[in-house]
Kinemage of the C-alpha trace (Angstrom):
@kinemage 1
@onewidth
@group {chain A} dominant
@subgroup {mainchain}
@vectorlist {calphas} color= white
{ca met a 1} P 50.329 9.446 67.996
{ca ser a 2} L 53.632 11.222 67.560
{ca thr a 3} L 56.193 9.972 65.071
{ca pro a 4} L 59.775 11.078 65.655
{ca leu a 5} L 61.772 12.556 62.806
{ca asp a 6} L 64.733 10.670 61.388
{ca ala a 7} L 67.700 11.810 63.498
{ca ser a 8} L 70.068 11.561 60.528
{ca gln a 9} L 67.922 14.107 58.654
{ca ser a 10} L 66.914 16.448 61.494
{ca ser a 11} L 70.309 16.671 63.256
{ca thr a 12} L 68.821 16.258 66.721
{ca leu a 13} L 72.266 16.033 68.333
{ca ala a 14} L 73.065 19.457 66.902
{ca gly a 15} L 69.856 20.924 68.339
{ca gly a 16} L 67.460 19.985 65.526
{ca pro a 17} L 63.888 18.926 66.305
{ca ser a 18} L 62.827 15.395 67.190
{ca phe a 19} L 59.245 15.952 65.999
{ca ser a 20} L 57.456 17.711 63.151
{ca leu a 21} L 56.533 21.377 63.262
{ca ala a 22} L 52.850 20.418 63.507
{ca asn a 23} L 53.581 18.259 66.553
{ca arg a 24} L 55.612 21.021 68.204
{ca met a 25} L 52.883 23.597 67.552
{ca ala a 26} L 50.228 21.252 68.976
{ca arg a 27} L 52.327 20.860 72.125
{ca val a 28} L 52.755 24.632 72.471
{ca leu a 29} L 48.978 25.086 72.139
{ca trp a 30} L 48.467 22.284 74.664
{ca gly a 31} L 50.910 23.774 77.172
{ca val a 32} L 49.418 27.253 76.992
{ca ser a 33} L 45.880 25.863 77.218
{ca trp a 34} L 46.671 23.724 80.274
{ca leu a 35} L 48.340 26.706 81.940
{ca leu a 36} L 45.392 29.033 81.296
{ca leu a 37} L 42.511 26.578 81.697
{ca ala a 38} L 43.583 23.994 84.252
{ca arg a 39} L 46.921 24.518 85.990
{ca trp a 40} L 45.462 27.003 88.481
{ca thr a 41} L 42.287 25.054 89.292
{ca pro a 42} L 41.635 23.809 92.840
{ca pro a 43} L 41.928 20.071 93.625
{ca pro a 44} L 38.199 19.189 93.343
{ca cys a 45} L 37.987 20.333 89.683
{ca his a 46} L 38.808 16.910 88.219
{ca arg a 47} L 35.790 16.914 85.919
{ca trp a 48} L 36.941 20.195 84.311
{ca arg a 49} L 40.503 18.943 83.854
{ca arg a 50} L 39.168 15.712 82.250
{ca phe a 51} L 37.167 17.897 79.870
{ca val a 52} L 40.266 19.927 78.906
{ca leu a 53} L 42.381 16.799 78.409
{ca lys a 54} L 39.693 15.181 76.236
{ca arg a 55} L 39.549 18.272 74.008
{ca phe a 56} L 43.250 17.647 73.294
{ca gly a 57} L 42.756 13.976 72.438
{ca ala a 58} L 43.253 12.141 75.736
{ca arg a 59} L 41.077 9.110 76.334
{ca ile a 60} L 39.933 9.449 79.927
{ca ala a 61} L 37.189 7.430 81.578
{ca pro a 62} L 34.632 8.985 83.917
{ca gly a 63} L 35.813 9.212 87.492
{ca ala a 64} L 39.497 9.506 86.580
{ca arg a 65} L 41.209 12.261 88.538
{ca val a 66} L 44.138 14.286 87.230
{ca his a 67} L 45.655 16.936 89.483
{ca ala a 68} L 46.356 20.416 88.139
{ca ser a 69} L 50.119 20.187 88.684
{ca val a 70} L 50.497 17.058 86.527
{ca arg a 71} L 52.760 17.502 83.483
{ca ile a 72} L 51.604 15.739 80.317
{ca trp a 73} L 53.725 15.912 77.165
{ca leu a 74} L 50.855 15.292 74.697
{ca pro a 75} L 47.293 14.332 75.738
{ca ala a 76} L 46.645 12.475 72.446
{ca asn a 77} L 49.167 9.845 73.614
{ca leu a 78} L 47.362 9.169 76.897
{ca ser a 79} L 44.580 6.909 78.104
{ca ile a 80} L 43.404 6.672 81.708
{ca gly a 81} L 40.832 4.194 83.043
{ca glu a 82} L 37.861 4.604 85.361
{ca asp a 83} L 38.569 5.857 88.900
{ca ser a 84} L 42.333 6.207 88.426
{ca leu a 85} L 44.273 9.025 90.062
{ca ile a 86} L 47.254 10.948 88.700
{ca gly a 87} L 48.695 12.691 91.753
{ca pro a 88} L 50.186 16.147 92.208
{ca gly a 89} L 53.441 16.774 90.375
{ca ala a 90} L 53.356 13.506 88.432
{ca his a 91} L 55.086 13.695 85.050
{ca leu a 92} L 53.709 11.715 82.107
{ca tyr a 93} L 56.423 12.008 79.460
{ca asn a 94} L 54.308 10.383 76.780
{ca gln a 95} L 56.145 10.855 73.520
{ca gly a 96} L 55.031 7.229 73.091
{ca his a 97} L 51.610 6.163 74.350
{ca ile a 98} L 50.958 5.746 78.076
{ca ala a 99} L 47.956 3.580 79.006
{ca ile a 100} L 46.831 3.554 82.647
{ca gly a 101} L 44.166 1.057 83.682
{ca ser a 102} L 41.192 1.470 86.013
{ca gly a 103} L 41.522 1.997 89.745
{ca thr a 104} L 45.236 2.771 89.478
{ca val a 105} L 47.105 5.405 91.485
{ca ile a 106} L 50.094 7.302 90.113
{ca ser a 107} L 51.326 9.104 93.231
{ca gln a 108} L 52.850 12.548 93.634
{ca gly a 109} L 56.099 13.140 91.820
{ca ala a 110} L 56.026 9.857 89.880
{ca tyr a 111} L 57.629 9.944 86.428
{ca ile a 112} L 56.385 7.732 83.590
{ca cys a 113} L 58.588 7.786 80.462
{ca ala a 114} L 57.466 6.274 77.133
{ca ser a 115} L 60.498 6.965 74.932
{ca ser a 116} L 64.242 6.507 74.788
{ca his a 117} L 67.085 6.763 72.297
{ca asp a 118} L 68.828 4.091 70.267
{ca val a 119} L 72.253 4.052 71.911
{ca arg a 120} L 73.687 2.041 68.993
{ca asp a 121} L 72.794 4.807 66.556
{ca pro a 122} L 75.514 7.475 66.260
{ca lys a 123} L 72.705 10.024 65.625
{ca phe a 124} L 70.945 8.888 68.833
{ca gln a 125} L 67.568 8.217 67.145
{ca leu a 126} L 64.526 8.768 69.378
{ca val a 127} L 62.524 5.558 69.855
{ca leu a 128} L 58.947 5.471 71.157
{ca lys a 129} L 58.302 2.731 73.716
{ca pro a 130} L 54.723 2.698 75.008
{ca val a 131} L 54.073 2.070 78.704
{ca arg a 132} L 51.103 0.058 79.990
{ca ile a 133} L 50.047 0.143 83.620
{ca gly a 134} L 47.268 -2.296 84.491
{ca asp a 135} L 44.175 -2.081 86.664
{ca gly a 136} L 44.467 -1.620 90.418
{ca cys a 137} L 48.157 -0.700 90.381
{ca trp a 138} L 50.033 1.754 92.556
{ca val a 139} L 53.080 3.677 91.368
{ca ala a 140} L 54.170 5.314 94.627
{ca ala a 141} L 55.705 8.729 95.293
{ca asp a 142} L 58.707 9.749 93.191
{ca ala a 143} L 58.865 6.369 91.434
{ca phe a 144} L 60.123 6.039 87.844
{ca val a 145} L 58.597 3.756 85.196
{ca gly a 146} L 60.889 3.366 82.198
{ca pro a 147} L 60.211 3.088 78.473
{ca gly a 148} L 58.365 0.022 77.215
{ca val a 149} L 57.473 -1.275 80.678
{ca his a 150} L 54.254 -3.214 81.285
{ca ile a 151} L 52.984 -3.296 84.877
{ca gly a 152} L 50.534 -6.144 85.435
{ca asp a 153} L 47.202 -5.703 87.220
{ca gly a 154} L 47.459 -5.060 90.948
{ca ala a 155} L 51.240 -4.541 91.001
{ca val a 156} L 52.922 -1.969 93.252
{ca leu a 157} L 56.099 0.022 92.616
{ca ala a 158} L 57.344 1.393 95.950
{ca ala a 159} L 58.324 5.008 96.586
{ca arg a 160} L 61.449 6.112 94.734
{ca gly a 161} L 61.600 2.762 92.918
{ca ala a 162} L 62.857 2.691 89.325
{ca leu a 163} L 61.263 0.040 87.115
{ca phe a 164} L 63.017 -0.775 83.833
{ca ser a 165} L 61.461 -4.168 83.037
{ca asp a 166} L 57.957 -5.600 83.229
{ca ala a 167} L 56.272 -6.148 86.605
{ca gln a 168} L 54.127 -9.224 87.108
{ca ala a 169} L 50.509 -8.895 88.159
{ca gly a 170} L 50.105 -8.631 91.914
{ca gly a 171} L 53.813 -8.151 92.587
{ca ile a 172} L 55.424 -5.592 94.883
{ca tyr a 173} L 58.636 -4.023 93.562
{ca arg a 174} L 61.126 -1.653 95.164
{ca gly a 175} L 64.633 -0.294 94.699
{ca asn a 176} L 66.717 0.993 91.809
{ca pro a 177} L 66.571 -0.967 89.657
{ca ala a 178} L 63.305 -2.242 91.110
{ca ala a 179} L 63.271 -5.879 92.146
{ca phe a 180} L 60.405 -8.169 93.070
{ca val a 181} L 59.905 -8.200 96.861
{ca arg a 182} L 56.828 -10.355 97.336
{ca ala a 183} L 53.296 -10.975 96.128
{ca arg a 184} L 50.692 -8.403 97.101
{ca glu a 185} L 48.127 -9.901 99.476
{ca leu a 186} L 44.813 -8.061 99.569
{ca arg a 187} L 42.589 -8.246 102.649
{ca glu a 188} L 39.232 -9.979 102.363
{ca gly a 189} L 36.428 -7.651 101.253
{ca ser a 190} L 38.840 -5.114 99.747
């Protein structure tokens, strides 16, 4: 897992780094590797992309599908459960850990953010805030999940919704900021 540098020592507001040189080099290697090994691959090559992500420390269950156009900050800060889908153009900004359960869909263009800054700190210290998305969830197209959010099993965040606080299991949320709309009712036999 990444550990941010002390903002008072690294002068991040003046353009200094937020992470160690080793972390930055690992991310450069990761970015180049993804570009050369996976970014160009056709949609059915999920098994290959899982293999590449695992080599860089991601914990990905069999059957998980990650599209080639997905942007991942650091695979070592990512876990994805069985049969989950990370759709085209999704952005997993996982400076802090992002955990995605089984059978969950992160739709195209969704943005999951696992860090923020301490607004009370005059140096604007980076703070890691892990995100957990449960089993059987759906984060719809272009939705935003903010730092530290926990989405309970079976919850839905509607398209273009922005979730900044926890979502209860089985709830449907929409809007910016996202608000609870109603309980999700699954059909029999689903």
